[in-house]
Structures are given as structure tokens and as C-alpha cells.
C-alpha positions in Angstrom: -23.7 2.4 0.0 -23.3 6.0 -1.2 -24.3 9.4 0.0 -25.9 12.3 -1.9 -24.9 15.4 0.0 -27.5 17.7 -1.5 -30.2 17.5 -4.1 -30.2 20.2 -6.8 -33.4 22.1 -7.6 -35.1 21.5 -10.9 -33.8 24.8 -12.2 -30.2 23.9 -11.3 -30.6 20.5 -13.0 -31.9 22.1 -16.2 -29.1 24.6 -16.2 -26.6 21.8 -15.8 -28.2 19.8 -18.6 -27.9 22.8 -20.9 -24.2 23.2 -20.0 -23.7 19.5 -20.6 -25.2 19.8 -24.0 -22.8 22.5 -24.9 -19.8 20.6 -23.6 -18.0 18.3 -25.9 -15.5 16.9 -23.4 -15.1 13.2 -23.5 -13.5 12.8 -20.1 -15.2 10.7 -17.5 -15.2 7.3 -15.9 -13.8 4.5 -17.9 -16.5 2.2 -18.9 -16.2 -1.1 -17.0 -13.2 0.1 -15.0 -13.4 -1.3 -11.4 -11.1 1.3 -10.0 -11.2 5.0 -10.9 -9.3 7.6 -8.8 -8.6 9.8 -11.9 -11.8 11.8 -11.5 -10.0 13.5 -8.6 -7.4 15.3 -10.7 -4.4 16.6 -8.8 -5.4 20.2 -8.0 -2.9 20.7 -5.2 0.9 20.1 -4.9 1.9 17.0 -3.1 3.0 17.4 0.5 6.7 17.7 1.0 8.5 14.8 2.6 9.6 15.7 6.2 13.3 16.3 6.5 13.8 13.3 8.7 12.5 11.0 5.9 14.9 12.4 3.2 18.2 12.5 5.1 18.8 8.7 5.3 22.5 8.2 4.8 23.1 5.2 7.0 24.5 3.1 4.1 24.7 2.9 0.4 22.5 -0.1 -0.4 20.0 2.1 -2.3 22.7 3.9 -4.3 23.3 3.0 -8.0 25.6 0.0 -8.3 28.1 -0.8 -11.0 26.9 -2.2 -14.3 23.7 -1.9 -16.2 20.6 -4.1 -15.7 18.3 -4.2 -18.7 15.0 -6.0 -19.3 14.9 -8.3 -22.4 12.0 -8.4 -24.7 8.7 -9.7 -23.2 8.5 -12.3 -26.0 11.5 -14.1 -24.6 10.8 -15.1 -21.1 13.8 -16.4 -19.1 13.8 -20.0 -18.0 12.9 -20.7 -14.3 15.9 -20.8 -12.0 16.7 -23.7 -9.8 16.4 -21.5 -6.7 12.9 -20.4 -7.7 11.7 -24.0 -8.4 13.2 -25.2 -5.1 10.7 -23.1 -3.0 7.3 -24.8 -3.1 5.7 -22.2 -0.8 6.1 -19.4 -3.3 4.2 -19.6 -6.6 5.8 -17.6 -9.5 4.1 -16.8 -12.8 5.8 -14.7 -15.4 5.1 -12.5 -18.4 8.5 -12.0 -20.0 10.9 -10.5 -17.5 8.0 -9.5 -15.1 7.1 -12.1 -12.6 4.4 -12.3 -9.9 5.3 -14.3 -6.8 2.8 -15.3 -4.2 3.0 -16.7 -0.7 -0.4 -17.3 0.9 -2.4 -14.2 0.1 0.7 -12.0 -0.3 1.7 -11.0 -3.8 4.7 -9.0 -5.1 6.1 -8.1 -8.5 9.7 -9.2 -9.5 11.6 -7.5 -12.2 15.2 -7.4 -13.4 15.2 -3.6 -13.5 17.0 -1.7 -10.7 15.2 0.6 -8.3 16.8 3.6 -10.1 15.4 2.5 -13.4 11.9 1.8 -11.9 11.4 4.9 -9.8 10.3 7.4 -12.6 7.9 4.8 -14.0 6.5 4.0 -10.6 5.9 7.7 -9.8 4.2 8.1 -13.2 2.0 5.1 -12.5 0.4 6.6 -9.4 0.0 10.1 -10.9 -1.6 8.6 -14.0 -4.1 6.8 -11.8 -5.2 10.1 -10.2 -3.3 10.0 -6.9 -1.3 12.7 -5.1 2.0 11.3 -3.8 2.7 12.5 -0.3 5.8 10.4 0.5 8.5 9.9 -2.1 11.7 8.5 -0.7 13.8 6.9 -3.4 16.7 6.2 -1.0 14.5 4.2 1.3 12.5 2.7 -1.6 9.1 4.0 -0.3 6.3 5.8 -2.1 2.9 6.6 -0.6 -0.2 8.2 -1.9 -2.7 10.5 -0.2 -6.2 9.3 0.7 -8.4 9.0 -2.4 -11.9 7.9 -3.3 -12.6 5.1 -5.8 -15.3 6.7 -7.9 -15.9 3.5 -9.9 -17.9 2.3 -6.9 -20.6 4.9 -7.4 -23.8 3.6 -9.1 -24.5 4.8 -12.6 -28.0 6.2 -11.9 -29.9 8.4 -14.4 -28.8 11.7 -12.9 -25.1 10.8 -13.1 -25.5 9.2 -16.5 -27.2 12.3 -17.8 -25.2 15.0 -16.2 -21.9 13.2 -15.7 -19.1 15.1 -14.0 -21.3 18.2 -13.6 -23.0 16.6 -10.6 -20.2 14.2 -9.7 -19.3 16.2 -6.6 -22.7 15.6 -5.1 -21.9 11.9 -4.6 -19.6 10.1 -2.2 -18.9 6.4 -1.6 -18.1 7.0 2.1 -14.7 5.2 1.6 -11.1 6.4 1.1 -8.0 4.4 0.1 -4.3 4.9 0.5 -1.5 2.9 -1.0 2.1 2.4 -0.1 4.6 1.0 -2.6 7.9 -0.5 -1.3 10.8 -1.3 -3.7 13.4 -3.9 -2.5 16.7 -4.2 -4.2 17.7 -7.8 -5.0 20.8 -9.5 -6.5 19.0 -9.8 -9.8 16.8 -6.6 -9.9 13.9 -5.5 -7.7 10.8 -6.7 -5.8 7.8 -4.3 -5.7 5.2 -4.5 -2.9 1.9 -2.6 -2.8 0.0 -2.3 0.5 -3.5 -0.9 0.9 -5.2 0.9 3.8 -8.8 1.9 3.9 -11.2 4.2 5.7 -14.9 4.3 5.8 -17.4 6.9 7.0 -19.8 5.7 9.6 -22.7 7.3 11.6 -22.0 7.9 15.3 -25.4 9.3 16.3 -28.8 7.7 16.5 -30.2 10.6 14.4 -27.5 9.8 11.7 -26.5 13.4 11.5 -22.9 12.9 12.6 -20.2 10.8 11.1 -16.6 9.8 11.7 -13.9 8.1 9.7 -12.7 4.7 10.9 -10.4 2.1 9.4 -11.7 -0.8 7.3 -9.9 -4.1 6.5 -7.1 -4.3 4.0 -8.3 -5.2 0.6 -5.9 -7.8 -0.7 -7.7 -8.1 -4.1 -7.3 -4.4 -4.6 -3.6 -4.8 -4.0 -3.5 -7.5 -6.6 -5.4 -5.4 -9.1 -2.9 -2.6 -8.7 -0.1 -5.0 -9.2 -1.8 -6.1 -12.4 -2.1 -2.5 -13.6 1.6 -1.9 -12.7 2.6 -4.9 -14.9 0.7 -3.2 -17.8 2.6 0.0 -17.1 5.9 -1.9 -17.3 5.1 -3.4 -20.6 2.8 -6.5 -20.2 -0.5 -6.8 -22.1 -3.6 -6.2 -19.9 -5.1 -9.7 -20.4 -1.7 -11.3 -19.6 -1.2 -9.3 -16.5 -4.7 -10.1 -15.2 -4.1 -13.8 -15.9 -0.8 -13.9 -14.1 -2.0 -12.1 -11.0 -5.3 -14.1 -10.7 -3.8 -17.5 -11.4 -1.0 -17.6 -8.8 -2.3 -20.3 -6.3 -2.1 -19.6 -2.6 0.1 -21.5 -0.3 -0.7 -22.8 3.2 -1.1 -19.8 5.6 1.8 -19.0 7.9 1.4 -18.8 11.7 2.6 -16.1 14.1 2.4 -16.0 17.9 3.7 -14.1 20.9 6.8 -15.4 22.7 5.9 -15.6 26.3 8.7 -14.5 28.7 10.5 -12.2 26.2 9.9 -8.5 25.9 8.0 -7.5 22.8 8.8 -10.5 20.6 6.9 -12.9 18.3 7.7 -16.0 16.4 6.7 -16.6 12.8 6.7 -20.2 11.4 8.5 -19.4 8.2 12.0 -18.7 6.9 13.8 -15.4 7.2 13.2 -14.5 3.5 9.4 -15.0 3.7 9.2 -13.4 7.1 11.1 -10.3 5.9 8.6 -9.8 3.1 5.5 -10.3 5.3 6.8 -8.2 8.2 7.4 -5.4 5.7 3.9 -5.7 4.4 2.5 -5.8 7.9 4.3 -2.6 8.8 3.0 -0.8 5.7 -0.6 -1.9 6.4 -0.4 -1.0 10.1 0.5 2.6 9.5 4.2 2.5 10.5 6.6 4.9 8.9 9.5 2.8 7.6 12.4 5.3 7.6 15.1 2.8 6.6 15.8 -0.9 6.5 18.8 -3.2 6.4 18.0 -6.6 4.9 21.4 -8.1 5.6 21.0 -7.3 9.3 17.3 -8.1 9.3 16.3 -4.7 10.7 13.5 -2.2 9.9 13.9 1.3 11.3 10.4 2.7 11.9 8.4 5.4 13.5 5.2 4.6 15.4 2.5 6.9 16.8 1.9 5.6 20.3 -1.1 6.4 22.4 -3.0 5.1 25.5 -5.5 3.1 23.4 -5.7 -0.7 22.9 -4.0 -2.2 19.8 -7.3 -2.4 18.0 -8.4 1.1 18.9 -4.9 2.4 18.2 -5.3 1.5 14.5 -8.0 4.1 14.3 -5.4 6.8 14.2 -5.7 6.5 10.4 -8.7 8.9 10.7 -6.4 11.6 12.0 -4.2 11.4 9.0 -6.5 13.6 7.0 -5.2 16.5 9.1 -1.6 15.3 8.7 -1.0 15.5 12.5 -2.2 14.2 15.8 -5.1 16.6 16.2 -6.2 15.1 19.4 -2.7 15.4 20.9 -2.8 11.9 22.3 0.4 10.5 20.8 4.0 11.0 19.9 5.8 9.4 17.0 8.9 7.6 18.4 11.5 5.6 16.6 11.9 1.8 17.0 13.7 -1.1 15.3 12.0 -4.3 14.2 14.7 -7.0 14.2 14.3 -10.4 12.5 16.5 -13.4 13.2 16.0 -16.5 11.1 16.3 -20.0 12.6 15.7 -22.5 9.8 12.0 -22.5 9.0 11.2 -20.1 11.8 11.9 -16.5 12.5 12.0 -14.4 15.7 10.7 -10.8 15.3 11.7 -8.4 18.2 10.8 -4.8 18.9 13.8 -2.7 19.9 14.1 0.9 21.0 16.0 3.5 18.9 19.3 2.4 20.4 18.8 -1.3 19.7 17.9 -2.5 23.2 14.8 -4.6 23.8 11.7 -2.5 24.1 10.2 -3.2 27.5 7.4 -0.7 27.6 3.7 -1.2 26.9 4.2 0.4 23.4 6.4 -2.5 22.5 3.6 -5.0 23.3 1.2 -2.9 21.2 3.5 -3.1 18.2 3.9 -6.9 18.6 0.1 -7.2 18.9 -0.4 -5.3 15.6 2.2 -7.5 13.8 0.7 -10.7 15.1 -2.8 -9.6 14.0 -1.6 -9.1 10.4 0.8 -12.1 10.3 -1.4 -14.8 11.9 
């Protein structure tokens, strides 16, 4: 579905057509491209990162480490390791030194390059795709785009085909997308995760003269498509990257459930390593601000905008992000810790307050409910 905000008069159309005839620019939508955010060129400077997101000095695990890690030629893929082949629930497929791993419907990119080597390329990747970057925290390994519209979803009708970008602003898909990229340092390089959040514009009046923005489900296929494009950015051929991302077979879905009798806790039926990855993705998709994380201790340090709404309703705070603050004045962003403790093939996930004590308020229950919804 798309909206035409206004219909130009015949005179305007003719004038635009004349201007188009005199214009020799070849810019426009890429033919056949299923995602196109580049038509929204960056006209404003990205928002500055708040000070509390750039002063993370808790430890040095994101600092450059000794030695140099370099990627070998893509034509010489490394042999699979024993550790990788011993985990049947994760399906790796590789193109040279780049490897996609998949657990259920979760995908992530594995590379031998360090976060420091990757960071400039990752930033260039998003700006080249037409996004404004509003959060760029190299120390925490988090990069986030602003809300943007996928113009490739617009129909190529005769008016747009004839006049192109001259009338492009008259059209809207009624959808917006935001992406968060998270880079995890590993013993052999880095893991890259991409999470999607979406908004859609819906009518809120019978006369269909008033609209509001509300969240729409996470698009896992869109996440996979951006992973494929990122592989190309890092050196893979387009057809190889598409094949690797599409071919990874899904594993059996994991299960998550509340722990009755414990304050703000849930249990995930999977090992710590898998639970750590999936909880990180769930936090990204649910709108938490991950300020820091300590993988060795199994702890995410997050900020969460609490309100008096139900868990499902509370997720609609995405619509307020266009104004970059809580316009309604209904919530305050507080700090929490999400702690994971592995027990064999199961992991307990607990919500703690800023001091590390169990969170016993209703907000803790809301956070657990959001995590269970994404992890189940």
C-alpha cells in the first residue's frame, strides 16, 4: 500500500516533464533492487551520541589488542574447525574468510577481522546505503541508523516512471525501518549482528483523515538481506553472498519461559553461547539501549524506557522516537542489568537493577515479558 500526498495539476506535470527532458542525471532507483534507502540522501548531520553512551570505560575488552589479525584471500577458504563442526544447532556457510552462522531464524556474520578493522567499513556500509547514523559507539560495538523509508517498495507507475525523482516526494510507502548493528569481539575475530525494527502508518479515524505510527513485526528476511549486502561490502561476490545467506538451514526453534517464584527471570532451553547471542538480538529488536556488555560475566548493561502500559503496548514507544524524546512524558529511561547464567543446555536470564540486585518492580516483569516474546 502506498499514499500519494497530493496530485499535481496538469500545468505542474508539464513543467516537471520539461525539466526532466533537460536533465541528464542518471541517478535513481536501482533496477531490480529490493531495498533502496539511497533516494533519501543525507541532508542533515547525524545526531550526536549522548555523553552517557560515549563515556564507557568499565573495562578494556573493546580496546585494540596485541598482534595483527588479517583476512586471507577469499579464494583460500579456511578448513572448518572441530569446534564448529561439533555444534549441530549452528549451521555455518562460508565465502573465504567470511562465514554466516545460523541458529533457528537468527543469522550473524563471522569474520577474522577485529572490531577496530571493521568499524570504518561498517560505517561506510550504512552511509552508502543512504542511512543517517544516529548512534555510533565503537567502544560498545553498537551502531544504529535513523528511521528511513525503503523506496524500492513503491510501485513503478507511469507518473513515477516518466518524471522519476521530480515527483518522488509525492509518494510514501507508509513504512519506516531502523537497523542496529552489534559487533562482538571473539577469540578469532568478530561476530556481526544486524537487527531490524519497523514502523507503519495506520489510520486512527473512521474518516481516514488521521494517522499514527505504530510498530510492525521484525523482518528477519530483511536482516538477512543486509547481512548479504555487508558480505559484498567486505569482499564477497554478490551471487556468493546471496547463496550463503539463503542456504543456511534453520535449526529447531529454542524455547523460553518465565520462572515462577523468581523476581523477573526466565529460562531459555539452550546453552550460554546461543542464549547470549539471542538475548542480545532480542534487546536490540525490543528498543533497549545497550550501553555496555561483559560477555565473560554474562551481563548486558541497558537502559529501558518504562511506562504504565502493558508489555505489548509499551513497544509502541517506537513511534515517539521520531521526536527523539518522550513527547508524552509518560516514561523515564532507567538503567538495568540483564544477567545470563548457563547451566549446561539451559540458561537463566535475570533482570537486575543498576546496582546488580534482583529487580522486583513491575518494570522488571515487563522487561522479562518482552524478552520471552522475542525468544520463544
